Legacy VTK file of the C-alpha trace (Angstrom):
# vtk DataFile Version 3.0
C-alpha trace
ASCII
DATASET POLYDATA
POINTS 68 float
-0.040 -0.272 -0.033
2.782 2.332 0.202
5.138 3.985 -2.665
7.363 1.693 -4.594
9.005 4.377 -6.862
9.938 8.214 -6.813
10.397 10.145 -10.099
10.997 13.901 -9.765
13.597 16.636 -10.294
15.063 16.040 -6.733
14.669 12.056 -6.300
14.621 9.241 -8.799
14.704 5.465 -8.050
12.860 2.744 -6.251
11.867 2.850 -2.797
14.177 0.667 -0.748
12.800 1.423 2.542
9.610 3.053 4.016
8.039 4.011 7.215
4.433 4.901 7.687
1.900 5.722 6.868
1.071 8.543 9.462
-2.436 9.915 8.642
-3.242 13.345 9.201
-6.717 15.046 8.839
-8.470 18.217 9.737
-10.842 20.955 8.304
-13.763 18.831 8.832
-16.005 21.599 9.373
-15.660 23.119 5.981
-15.499 21.334 2.419
-12.868 23.855 1.301
-10.541 23.502 4.113
-10.768 19.719 4.615
-7.786 17.834 4.130
-6.416 14.045 4.643
-2.853 13.053 4.020
-0.673 10.010 4.591
2.921 10.542 5.032
5.702 8.122 4.564
9.454 8.419 5.190
11.406 6.665 2.268
14.875 5.992 1.185
15.321 5.423 -2.577
17.834 3.660 -4.738
19.647 7.125 -5.561
20.340 7.616 -1.916
17.626 10.238 -1.204
15.657 10.275 2.170
12.346 12.046 1.819
8.976 12.379 3.337
6.222 11.687 0.812
2.563 12.825 1.219
-0.344 11.377 -0.510
-3.135 13.556 -0.634
-6.517 11.670 -0.529
-8.657 14.328 -1.840
-6.395 15.331 -4.785
-5.357 11.822 -5.223
-1.832 12.857 -5.790
1.806 12.346 -4.340
4.204 15.083 -3.045
7.490 15.241 -1.798
6.932 17.099 1.417
10.646 17.119 2.810
14.146 16.063 2.151
16.556 14.845 4.889
20.175 15.295 4.723
LINES 1 69
68 0 1 2 3 4 5 6 7 8 9 10 11 12 13 14 15 16 17 18 19 20 21 22 23 24 25 26 27 28 29 30 31 32 33 34 35 36 37 38 39 40 41 42 43 44 45 46 47 48 49 50 51 52 53 54 55 56 57 58 59 60 61 62 63 64 65 66 67
């Protein structure tokens, strides 16, 4: 159920290790402000350590943070 591969301008490779998901929800009082995310910490085959975020409402993935 988690991410298997990352392809972007800052990270590119298979996910070797993954932790999560950590779910975050809020804004339930308003359709415009409502959010629901799952976050994963991953290490990719190119050596990148990142936090990925899946937005359930937009059905899209984003790189939320990079670790050094």
